[in-house]
C-alpha positions in Angstrom: 0.0 0.0 0.0 1.3 3.4 -0.9 2.0 5.9 1.9 1.7 9.6 1.3 2.5 12.5 3.7 0.4 15.6 3.8 1.9 18.7 5.6 0.0 21.7 6.9 1.1 24.5 9.2 -1.9 24.4 11.6 -4.3 21.7 12.9 -7.3 23.7 11.7 -6.1 23.5 8.1 -6.7 19.7 8.3 -10.2 20.2 9.7 -12.2 19.8 6.5 -10.1 16.8 5.4 -10.3 14.9 8.7 -14.0 15.5 8.9 -14.6 13.9 5.6 -12.3 11.0 6.2 -13.9 10.2 9.5 -11.8 7.6 11.3 -8.1 8.5 12.0 -5.5 7.5 14.5 -3.1 10.0 16.2 0.5 9.1 16.0 3.7 10.4 17.6 5.6 13.0 15.5 7.9 16.0 16.3 5.1 18.4 15.4 2.0 20.0 16.9 -0.4 17.3 15.5 0.0 14.1 13.6 -2.4 11.3 12.6 -2.8 8.6 10.0 -5.8 7.4 8.0 -6.7 5.3 5.0 -8.5 6.5 1.9 -9.0 4.8 -1.5 -6.4 2.2 -0.9 -3.7 4.6 0.2 -2.3 5.3 3.7 -2.1 9.0 4.6 0.0 10.6 7.3 -1.2 14.1 8.2 1.1 16.4 10.0 0.5 20.0 11.3 4.0 21.2 11.9 3.8 25.0 12.5 4.3 27.9 10.2 7.4 28.6 8.1 10.3 26.6 6.7 12.0 26.0 10.1 9.0 24.1 11.2 9.0 22.0 8.0 12.6 21.1 8.5 12.0 20.1 12.1 8.9 18.0 11.3 10.7 16.2 8.4 14.1 16.0 10.0 14.1 12.2 9.7 13.3 10.6 6.4 10.4 8.1 6.3 9.3 5.7 3.6 6.7 7.6 1.5 5.8 7.7 -2.2 5.0 11.4 -2.1 4.5 14.6 0.0 1.7 17.1 -0.3 2.0 20.7 0.9 -1.5 21.8 1.9 -3.2 24.5 3.9 -4.2 28.2 3.5 -2.8 30.8 1.3 -3.2 34.5 0.7 -4.4 35.5 -2.8 -2.2 37.7 -4.9 -4.3 37.4 -8.0 -7.4 39.7 -7.7 -9.5 37.1 -9.5 -9.2 34.6 -6.6 -11.8 34.4 -3.9 -11.9 32.9 -0.4 -12.1 29.2 -0.7 -10.6 28.9 -4.2 -8.1 26.1 -4.6 -4.6 27.0 -5.9 -2.2 24.3 -7.0 0.3 26.3 -9.1 1.8 29.7 -9.2 2.5 30.0 -5.5 5.3 32.1 -4.0 6.7 31.2 -0.6 7.6 33.7 2.1 8.6 33.3 5.7 6.3 36.1 6.8 2.6 36.7 6.5 1.5 39.1 3.7 -0.6 41.4 5.9 -1.8 44.2 3.7 -3.4 44.5 0.3 -0.4 46.7 -0.7 2.1 44.0 0.3 0.2 41.4 -1.7 0.1 43.8 -4.7 3.9 44.3 -4.5 4.5 40.5 -4.3 2.2 40.1 -7.4 4.1 42.7 -9.3 7.5 41.3 -8.3 6.8 37.6 -8.9 3.7 37.2 -11.0 2.5 34.6 -8.5 -1.2 33.8 -7.9 -0.9 33.3 -4.2 1.5 33.3 -1.3 2.1 30.8 1.5 4.9 30.1 4.0 5.8 26.4 3.7 5.4 25.0 0.2 8.9 25.7 -1.0 10.4 24.1 2.0 8.2 21.0 1.6 9.1 20.8 -2.1 12.8 20.9 -1.3 12.3 18.1 1.2 10.5 16.0 -1.4 13.3 16.6 -3.8 15.9 15.5 -1.2 13.9 12.4 -0.5 13.4 11.7 -4.2 9.6 11.4 -3.9 6.7 13.1 -5.7 5.6 16.6 -4.6 2.2 18.1 -4.9 0.6 21.2 -3.5 -3.0 22.2 -2.7 -3.8 25.5 -1.1 -7.1 27.2 -0.3 -7.4 31.0 -0.3 -8.1 32.4 3.2 -7.8 36.1 2.3 -8.3 37.9 -1.0 -5.8 40.1 -2.7 -7.7 43.2 -1.6 -8.0 42.1 2.1 -6.0 43.7 4.8 -5.6 41.3 7.7 -6.8 42.6 11.1 -3.4 42.3 12.8 0.2 42.0 11.7 0.5 38.4 12.8 4.3 38.5 12.2 4.6 40.5 15.4 3.2 37.5 17.4 5.5 34.7 16.6 7.7 32.9 19.1 11.3 31.9 18.9 10.4 28.8 16.9 8.3 30.8 14.4 4.9 29.7 15.7 2.0 32.1 16.1 1.2 32.9 19.8 -2.6 32.7 20.2 -2.3 34.2 23.6 -0.4 37.3 22.4 -2.8 37.7 19.4 -5.8 37.5 21.9 -4.2 40.2 24.0 -3.6 42.4 21.0 -7.2 42.0 20.0 -8.5 42.9 23.5 -6.3 46.0 23.6 -8.1 47.4 20.6 -11.3 45.4 20.3 -13.5 47.6 18.1 -10.8 47.7 15.4 -9.4 44.2 15.5 -12.1 41.8 16.8 -14.6 42.1 13.9 -11.7 41.6 11.5 -10.4 38.5 13.4 -13.9 37.0 13.4 -14.2 37.6 9.6 -10.8 36.0 9.1 -11.7 33.0 11.2 -14.9 32.5 9.1 -12.7 32.7 6.0 -10.4 30.1 7.4 -13.3 27.8 8.0 -14.4 28.2 4.4 -10.9 27.5 3.2 -10.7 24.4 5.4 -14.0 23.0 4.0 -12.8 23.7 0.5 -9.6 21.8 1.1 -11.6 18.9 2.5 -13.8 18.7 -0.6 -10.9 19.0 -3.0 -8.9 16.4 -1.2 -11.5 13.6 -1.1 -12.6 14.2 -4.7 -9.2 14.7 -6.3 -6.7 12.1 -7.5 -3.8 13.4 -5.5 
């Protein structure tokens, strides 16, 4: 039976996939969350390793026997035609910081011509190349090109590059009327993106 590895940054990016698979078993892994499941005759290992290339390197430090690796999760749209929940497989630029403002996204679009931006796919692709296995990518848009995020999430990362939910909550409380509506809207967008990823995954031939 083929084994494939699917990597996301956060557990919630796996939510739509795991809901549709149903039964899964948690496994030990040097990451925030890891589990395995079977679908259509293939064994899948799902890992949420944290944001950015350093987290990818830590989670995939030890080679395992897999036939392929999928980089999955959310992305920020750079192409104005993309909408929240749209799936992007190609034309993704990778950055070790969140693209926070519409202007920052427009600058990335002008510089790279990319359709979307994420934080991990390049590192995952590099690891797949090192392991000499197939690489694929599937990303769902969590914020449109014209969207400004409610906070500069880059300010709330710890020494390992992970986002501190506690510090983000404190920042929101310190200026609730400006930030909380935007955070709630972004959370809804992330749920839409997670559901879209789940639908795409179970109906695709990855």
